[in-house]
C-alpha positions as CSV (number, residue, x, y, z in Angstrom):
1,M,43.2,3.1,-28.3
2,F,45.2,1.0,-25.8
3,L,46.3,-2.0,-27.8
4,K,49.7,-2.3,-29.6
5,K,49.5,-3.0,-33.3
6,K,50.6,-6.7,-32.8
7,D,47.6,-7.3,-30.5
8,R,44.9,-5.9,-32.8
9,K,44.1,-9.2,-34.4
10,R,42.1,-10.4,-31.4
11,P,38.6,-9.2,-30.5
12,M,38.1,-6.3,-28.2
13,R,37.5,-7.2,-24.5
14,I,34.6,-5.2,-23.0
15,G,33.9,-5.3,-19.3
16,I,30.4,-4.5,-18.2
17,L,30.2,-3.6,-14.5
18,G,26.8,-4.6,-13.1
19,G,24.3,-7.3,-14.1
20,G,21.1,-5.3,-13.7
21,L,18.6,-4.6,-16.5
22,T,20.8,-2.1,-18.3
23,G,24.1,-4.0,-18.0
24,L,22.5,-7.2,-19.3
25,T,20.8,-5.3,-22.2
26,V,24.2,-3.9,-23.4
27,A,25.8,-7.4,-23.2
28,F,22.8,-9.1,-24.8
29,C,22.8,-6.6,-27.8
30,L,26.5,-6.8,-28.3
31,R,26.5,-10.6,-28.2
32,Q,23.6,-10.9,-30.6
33,K,25.0,-8.6,-33.2
34,A,28.8,-8.6,-33.1
35,S,30.0,-11.6,-31.1
36,Q,33.0,-12.0,-33.4
37,R,34.3,-8.5,-32.8
38,F,33.9,-8.4,-29.1
39,E,34.5,-10.5,-26.0
40,V,31.9,-9.2,-23.5
41,E,32.0,-10.1,-19.8
42,V,29.5,-8.9,-17.1
43,L,30.7,-8.5,-13.5
44,E,27.9,-8.8,-11.0
45,K,28.5,-8.4,-7.2
46,D,25.5,-10.5,-6.1
47,S,24.9,-14.2,-6.5
48,E,22.1,-13.5,-9.0
49,C,21.6,-10.7,-11.5
50,G,18.7,-8.2,-11.6
51,G,19.5,-5.3,-9.4
52,L,16.1,-3.7,-8.6
53,L,14.4,-6.3,-10.8
54,K,14.8,-9.2,-8.5
55,S,11.9,-11.4,-7.4
56,L,11.3,-13.4,-4.3
57,V,9.7,-16.8,-4.9
58,K,8.9,-18.6,-1.7
59,E,6.1,-20.8,-0.3
60,G,4.2,-20.4,-3.6
61,F,4.3,-16.6,-3.4
62,T,6.1,-14.3,-5.9
63,F,7.0,-10.7,-5.0
64,D,9.2,-8.2,-6.7
65,Y,11.9,-6.6,-4.4
66,G,11.3,-3.1,-5.8
67,G,7.5,-3.1,-5.3
68,A,5.2,-2.7,-8.2
69,H,7.4,-3.3,-11.3
70,I,5.3,-3.4,-14.5
71,I,6.1,-3.2,-18.1
72,Y,4.8,-0.1,-20.0
73,S,6.1,2.6,-22.3
74,K,5.3,5.1,-25.0
75,D,8.2,3.5,-26.9
76,K,7.0,0.5,-28.8
77,N,10.5,-0.7,-29.5
78,S,11.4,-1.0,-25.8
79,I,8.1,-2.8,-25.1
80,Q,8.7,-5.3,-27.9
81,F,12.3,-5.9,-26.8
82,M,11.1,-6.8,-23.3
83,L,8.2,-8.9,-24.5
84,D,10.4,-10.9,-26.9
85,L,12.6,-11.8,-23.9
86,L,9.6,-13.2,-22.1
87,R,8.7,-15.4,-25.1
88,G,5.0,-15.4,-24.4
89,N,5.4,-15.6,-20.6
90,Y,3.3,-12.5,-19.9
91,F,-0.2,-11.1,-19.4
92,R,-1.6,-7.8,-20.6
93,K,-3.5,-5.9,-17.9
94,R,-5.5,-2.8,-17.4
95,R,-4.6,-0.4,-14.6
96,N,-7.0,-0.1,-11.7
97,N,-5.2,2.2,-9.3
98,K,-6.8,4.2,-6.4
99,I,-5.7,7.0,-4.1
100,Y,-6.6,6.7,-0.4
101,F,-8.1,10.1,0.6
102,K,-10.1,10.8,3.8
103,G,-11.1,7.2,4.0
104,R,-12.2,7.1,0.4
105,L,-10.7,5.3,-2.6
106,V,-10.3,7.9,-5.3
107,K,-9.6,7.1,-9.0
108,Y,-6.0,7.6,-10.1
109,P,-4.6,9.9,-11.2
110,F,-6.2,12.3,-8.7
111,E,-7.3,15.0,-11.2
112,N,-9.3,12.3,-13.0
113,G,-11.1,11.2,-9.9
114,L,-12.4,14.5,-8.5
115,A,-16.0,13.3,-8.4
116,D,-14.9,10.6,-5.9
117,L,-14.0,13.4,-3.4
118,P,-16.3,14.9,-0.8
119,K,-18.2,17.7,-2.5
120,Q,-16.3,20.5,-0.8
121,D,-12.9,19.1,-1.8
122,N,-14.2,18.5,-5.3
123,F,-15.3,22.2,-5.5
124,E,-12.0,23.5,-4.1
125,C,-10.0,21.5,-6.6
126,L,-12.0,22.5,-9.6
127,F,-12.4,26.1,-8.6
128,S,-8.6,26.6,-7.9
129,Y,-7.7,24.8,-11.1
130,L,-9.9,27.0,-13.3
131,N,-8.9,30.2,-11.5
132,N,-5.2,29.4,-11.4
133,H,-3.1,32.4,-12.5
134,H,0.6,32.6,-11.8
135,P,2.3,35.5,-13.6
136,R,5.8,34.4,-12.3
137,K,7.5,31.4,-14.0
138,P,7.9,28.5,-11.5
139,T,11.5,28.0,-10.3
140,N,11.1,24.7,-8.4
141,F,8.9,21.6,-8.4
142,K,6.5,22.9,-5.7
143,E,5.8,26.1,-7.6
144,W,5.3,24.1,-10.8
145,I,2.6,21.9,-9.1
146,Y,0.8,25.0,-7.9
147,S,1.0,26.8,-11.3
148,T,-0.1,23.7,-13.2
149,F,-2.8,22.2,-11.0
150,G,-4.0,24.9,-8.7
151,K,-4.1,25.0,-4.9
152,G,-6.7,22.3,-4.3
153,I,-5.1,19.4,-6.2
154,A,-1.7,20.6,-5.1
155,E,-2.3,20.7,-1.4
156,K,-4.7,17.8,-1.1
157,Y,-2.7,15.3,-3.1
158,L,0.3,16.2,-5.3
159,I,2.5,18.0,-2.8
160,P,2.0,15.7,0.2
161,Y,2.3,12.6,-2.0
162,N,5.4,13.8,-3.8
163,E,7.1,14.9,-0.6
164,K,6.4,11.5,0.8
165,V,7.6,9.4,-2.1
166,W,10.7,11.6,-2.7
167,N,11.3,12.1,1.0
168,Y,12.4,15.6,0.2
169,P,10.9,19.1,0.2
170,T,9.3,19.9,-3.2
171,E,10.4,23.5,-3.1
172,R,14.1,22.3,-3.1
173,M,13.6,20.1,-6.2
174,S,14.5,21.2,-9.7
175,L,12.3,21.4,-12.7
176,H,14.3,20.0,-15.5
177,W,12.9,16.4,-15.2
178,V,9.2,17.3,-14.9
179,E,8.3,17.7,-18.5
180,G,7.0,14.4,-19.9
181,R,7.1,12.6,-16.5
182,V,4.2,14.5,-14.8
183,P,1.6,15.0,-17.6
184,K,-0.5,18.2,-17.6
185,P,-4.2,17.3,-17.8
186,P,-6.4,18.9,-20.4
187,V,-8.9,21.4,-19.0
188,E,-11.9,19.5,-20.3
189,D,-10.8,16.3,-18.6
190,V,-10.6,18.1,-15.2
191,I,-14.1,19.5,-15.7
192,K,-15.4,16.1,-16.7
193,S,-13.7,14.5,-13.8
194,A,-15.4,16.9,-11.3
195,L,-18.8,16.3,-12.9
196,G,-18.4,12.5,-12.7
197,I,-17.9,12.0,-16.5
198,P,-15.3,9.2,-16.9
199,T,-11.8,10.3,-18.1
200,E,-8.4,8.7,-18.1
201,G,-5.1,10.3,-17.3
202,Y,-1.5,9.0,-17.7
203,T,-2.8,6.9,-20.7
204,H,0.7,5.6,-21.6
205,Q,0.4,3.4,-18.5
206,L,-3.3,2.5,-18.7
207,Y,-2.4,-0.9,-20.1
208,F,0.7,-2.8,-19.0
209,Y,2.4,-6.2,-19.2
210,Y,3.6,-8.4,-16.5
211,P,5.2,-11.9,-16.5
212,R,2.9,-14.9,-16.0
213,K,5.4,-16.7,-13.9
214,G,8.7,-15.8,-12.1
215,G,7.9,-12.2,-11.3
216,I,9.7,-9.3,-13.0
217,Q,13.0,-11.2,-12.7
218,A,11.7,-13.4,-15.5
219,L,12.7,-10.5,-17.8
220,I,16.3,-10.7,-16.4
221,K,16.5,-14.5,-16.8
222,G,15.3,-14.1,-20.4
223,M,18.6,-12.3,-21.1
224,E,20.8,-14.3,-18.7
225,E,20.1,-17.5,-20.7
226,K,21.8,-15.9,-23.7
227,I,24.7,-14.3,-21.9
228,P,27.0,-17.1,-20.5
229,E,29.8,-14.6,-19.8
230,V,28.4,-13.4,-16.4
231,V,30.7,-13.5,-13.4
232,R,28.7,-13.5,-10.2
233,N,29.8,-12.7,-6.7
234,F,32.3,-10.2,-8.1
235,E,32.2,-6.9,-6.2
236,V,34.2,-4.2,-8.0
237,K,36.6,-2.7,-5.5
238,K,39.5,-1.4,-7.6
239,I,39.6,0.0,-11.1
240,K,42.9,1.1,-12.6
241,K,43.7,2.5,-16.0
242,E,46.8,1.2,-17.7
243,K,48.4,1.6,-21.1
244,Q,46.9,-1.6,-22.3
245,G,43.4,-0.9,-21.0
246,W,41.7,-1.4,-17.7
247,V,42.3,-3.6,-14.7
248,V,39.3,-4.4,-12.5
249,S,39.7,-6.2,-9.2
250,N,37.5,-7.5,-6.4
251,G,40.4,-7.8,-4.0
252,K,41.2,-11.4,-5.0
253,I,40.7,-11.8,-8.7
254,T,41.9,-9.4,-11.4
255,K,40.2,-8.9,-14.8
256,R,41.6,-7.0,-17.8
257,Y,39.6,-5.2,-20.4
258,D,40.1,-2.9,-23.3
259,F,37.0,-0.8,-22.5
260,L,34.6,-0.5,-19.6
261,V,30.9,0.1,-19.4
262,S,29.7,0.9,-15.9
263,T,26.1,0.3,-14.9
264,I,26.8,0.1,-11.2
265,P,25.9,3.0,-8.9
266,I,28.1,6.0,-9.6
267,F,29.2,6.1,-5.9
268,D,30.6,2.6,-6.2
269,L,32.4,3.4,-9.4
270,I,34.0,6.5,-8.1
271,S,35.1,4.9,-4.9
272,A,36.9,2.2,-6.9
273,L,39.0,4.7,-8.9
274,D,42.4,6.1,-8.0
275,R,43.2,9.8,-7.7
276,V,39.7,11.3,-7.8
277,P,39.8,15.1,-8.0
278,H,38.4,17.0,-5.0
279,R,35.8,18.7,-7.1
280,V,34.5,15.3,-8.2
281,G,34.3,14.0,-4.7
282,H,32.5,17.2,-3.6
283,A,30.0,16.8,-6.4
284,L,29.5,13.2,-5.5
285,R,28.7,14.0,-1.9
286,G,26.1,16.4,-3.2
287,L,24.1,13.8,-5.0
288,R,20.9,12.7,-3.2
289,Y,19.0,9.5,-3.4
290,N,16.4,7.5,-1.5
291,S,16.3,3.8,-0.4
292,L,13.3,1.5,-0.3
293,I,11.8,-0.9,2.1
294,T,9.3,-3.4,0.7
295,V,7.0,-5.3,3.0
296,M,5.6,-8.4,1.3
297,L,2.4,-10.0,2.7
298,G,0.6,-13.2,1.7
299,L,-3.0,-13.6,2.9
300,E,-5.5,-16.4,3.2
301,G,-8.4,-16.0,0.8
302,D,-8.8,-14.3,-2.5
303,D,-11.3,-11.6,-1.5
304,L,-9.0,-8.6,-1.6
305,P,-10.2,-5.8,-4.0
306,N,-9.2,-6.2,-7.6
307,F,-6.9,-3.1,-7.5
308,T,-3.5,-2.9,-9.1
309,A,-2.2,-0.3,-6.6
310,I,-3.3,2.2,-3.9
311,Y,-1.5,5.5,-3.2
312,F,-1.3,7.1,0.2
313,P,-0.5,10.8,0.3
314,N,-1.2,11.2,4.1
315,S,1.7,11.2,6.5
316,E,-0.1,9.0,9.0
317,V,1.1,5.8,7.4
318,K,4.7,5.1,6.5
319,F,4.1,3.5,3.2
320,N,3.4,5.6,0.1
321,R,2.0,2.8,-2.0
322,I,0.7,-0.7,-1.9
323,A,0.4,-3.0,-4.9
324,F,-1.3,-6.3,-5.4
325,P,1.0,-8.9,-7.1
326,W,-1.8,-11.5,-7.2
327,V,-3.8,-9.1,-9.5
328,F,-0.8,-8.8,-11.9
329,S,-0.6,-12.6,-12.2
330,G,-2.6,-15.4,-10.6
331,Y,0.6,-17.4,-10.6
332,N,2.1,-15.0,-8.0
333,T,0.1,-16.8,-5.2
334,P,-0.9,-20.3,-4.2
335,P,-4.6,-21.2,-5.1
336,G,-7.1,-19.5,-2.8
337,K,-4.6,-16.9,-1.5
338,S,-3.8,-13.2,-2.3
339,S,-0.9,-10.8,-1.8
340,L,0.1,-7.2,-1.4
341,V,3.4,-5.3,-1.1
342,A,3.9,-2.0,0.7
343,E,6.6,0.4,-0.4
344,I,8.3,2.7,2.1
345,T,10.7,5.4,0.9
346,T,13.5,6.0,3.4
347,R,17.2,6.6,3.7
348,E,20.1,4.7,5.2
349,N,20.5,7.3,8.0
350,D,16.8,7.0,8.9
351,P,16.2,4.9,12.1
352,L,13.5,3.1,10.1
353,W,16.2,1.6,7.8
354,R,17.6,-0.2,10.9
355,T,14.3,-1.1,12.5
356,D,13.6,-4.8,13.1
357,D,11.7,-6.6,10.3
358,K,9.0,-7.8,12.6
359,K,8.3,-4.4,13.9
360,I,8.0,-3.0,10.4
361,V,5.6,-5.7,9.5
362,Q,3.5,-5.0,12.6
363,E,3.3,-1.3,11.8
364,V,2.4,-1.9,8.2
365,T,-0.2,-4.5,8.9
366,G,-1.7,-2.4,11.7
367,D,-2.1,0.6,9.4
368,L,-3.7,-1.6,6.7
369,Y,-6.1,-3.1,9.3
370,R,-7.2,0.2,10.7
371,R,-8.1,1.3,7.2
372,K,-10.1,-1.9,6.7
373,L,-7.9,-3.0,3.8
374,I,-6.9,-6.4,5.3
375,D,-7.8,-8.7,8.2
376,K,-4.7,-9.2,10.3
377,K,-5.7,-12.8,11.1
378,S,-5.5,-13.7,7.4
379,I,-1.8,-13.0,7.1
380,C,0.1,-16.2,6.3
381,F,3.3,-14.9,4.9
382,A,5.5,-11.9,5.6
383,E,8.9,-10.8,4.4
384,V,10.8,-7.5,4.3
385,R,13.4,-6.5,1.7
386,R,15.6,-3.4,1.6
387,S,17.0,-1.7,-1.5
388,K,19.8,0.7,-0.8
389,Y,19.5,2.5,-4.1
390,A,15.9,3.2,-5.3
391,Y,15.1,6.8,-6.3
392,I,17.2,9.7,-7.6
393,I,16.4,13.0,-6.0
394,Y,16.6,16.0,-8.4
395,D,17.6,18.8,-6.0
396,Q,18.5,22.3,-7.1
397,D,22.2,21.4,-7.4
398,Y,21.7,18.2,-9.3
399,L,22.6,19.4,-12.8
400,K,25.8,21.1,-11.7
401,N,27.0,18.1,-9.6
402,I,26.2,15.4,-12.2
403,K,27.8,17.4,-15.0
404,T,31.1,17.5,-13.0
405,I,31.0,13.8,-12.4
406,R,30.0,12.7,-15.9
407,N,32.7,14.9,-17.5
408,F,35.3,13.3,-15.2
409,V,34.2,9.7,-16.0
410,R,33.9,10.5,-19.8
411,N,37.4,11.9,-19.9
412,L,38.7,8.7,-18.3
413,G,37.1,6.7,-21.2
414,I,34.4,4.8,-19.2
415,W,30.9,4.6,-20.6
416,L,28.1,5.2,-18.1
417,C,24.7,3.6,-18.7
418,G,21.7,3.1,-16.5
419,R,19.7,4.5,-13.6
420,F,22.2,4.8,-10.8
421,S,25.3,4.9,-13.1
422,E,24.1,7.9,-15.0
423,F,22.2,8.9,-11.9
424,E,19.0,9.7,-13.7
425,Y,15.5,8.6,-12.8
426,L,15.0,6.1,-15.7
427,N,12.1,3.7,-15.8
428,M,12.6,0.1,-17.1
429,D,11.8,1.1,-20.7
430,A,14.4,3.9,-20.6
431,C,17.0,1.6,-19.1
432,V,16.5,-0.9,-22.0
433,Q,16.6,1.8,-24.6
434,R,19.8,3.4,-23.1
435,G,21.4,-0.1,-23.2
436,I,20.3,-0.7,-26.8
437,D,21.6,2.7,-27.9
438,L,25.0,2.2,-26.2
439,A,25.5,-1.1,-27.8
440,K,24.8,0.5,-31.2
441,K,27.3,3.3,-30.3
442,I,29.9,0.8,-29.4
443,E,29.4,-1.2,-32.6
444,G,29.7,1.9,-34.7
445,S,32.5,3.6,-32.9
446,S,35.6,4.5,-34.9
447,I,37.7,3.1,-32.1
448,M,36.2,-0.3,-32.6
449,K,37.0,-0.4,-36.2
450,S,40.7,-0.5,-35.4
451,F,40.2,-4.0,-34.1
452,S,40.3,-7.0,-36.5
453,L,37.7,-9.7,-36.5
454,K,38.4,-12.9,-34.7
455,P,39.9,-15.5,-37.2
456,K,37.5,-18.2,-38.0
457,K,38.6,-21.8,-37.0
458,G,39.4,-24.2,-39.8
């Protein structure tokens, strides 16, 4: 496409922007299957790879930056790909999540734990679910929640929790993403739940896997070991298209490639390009996302409840979920100690984002103590981490804006892949599968076939 005929005897140079899960998956697959045809290089802005899948290992404790990262999927191929990378370094666990509601711990998901509610709340949830009639088709996420679950479940849990975790009004969120991500419960399960007959919802995540040692970043390191072509501390600041391909610079060093795969946030990619049309800039400014603050706590003693996570729909506490790394793996804590991590959804323009770490820890521990979930005197470790990019918000203008941006990037000839590059709420398994699929697409592309194999030595 860009090379002159005399240059087509060498392998194609592919630059992969970003060393997170998706970028490393693309590089790993290309290197495994077609290393003679391609020269692949990954550019990572930080000193270590991983993106949201980084883990803090300190003083015998292990925490994941992004909160509760677990390995699960309906897709067996994605699961097997990740487990193979861990090479036996994993446990299989059963979910034991709870929802904190009016001082009670209710079984998760909420509609499967109705018998744990006060009797009046149980009745209201069941009655409104069974008598739920909405002749008008829902036009936003809030209307969909009401029409699917009824007023009781909607107002007691689903709406307050979703508005807390998304940090955005549910009536201003679109519907295109809901199918498959928010399962509709069978009627018989909701009735059984109200009567106290055990049922399970979200069964695709009932069992999950987690690394024995190293936290979720062990998954990243499993790929890094087989991809020596990773350039760290390389922040992409300038991308220029030339006749011979692409020029990528961090302001000091220049790299040249025949083709580019971008897994970095779409905002960073667009800001590095020249002559971006006004319509694209306008669409980019219309995209919305949330940031994440994680508060990591280590505690003396191992008498915390054996839960995997607790959800908090009420607005009285800042965190929307706490998870228990010591339950995921006993290697995540020193002997005789336990741990939890609190997740707070926020934005960069929120004063909380700039709040002092000590103050955030004090507020979180205070809220946990008042709900009798921890003893403040038992805290022996505390750290705070911030992730600028965490959750994509699907507002009503999302589809229009992302289409404009993707068309622009596609016409330039850059492949987008991954959560914040495609700007799509992808879980780990989906990021892996997108990376695998893109590697296959690159291998089979007609453009690639115009490049000769690298001559064998000797």
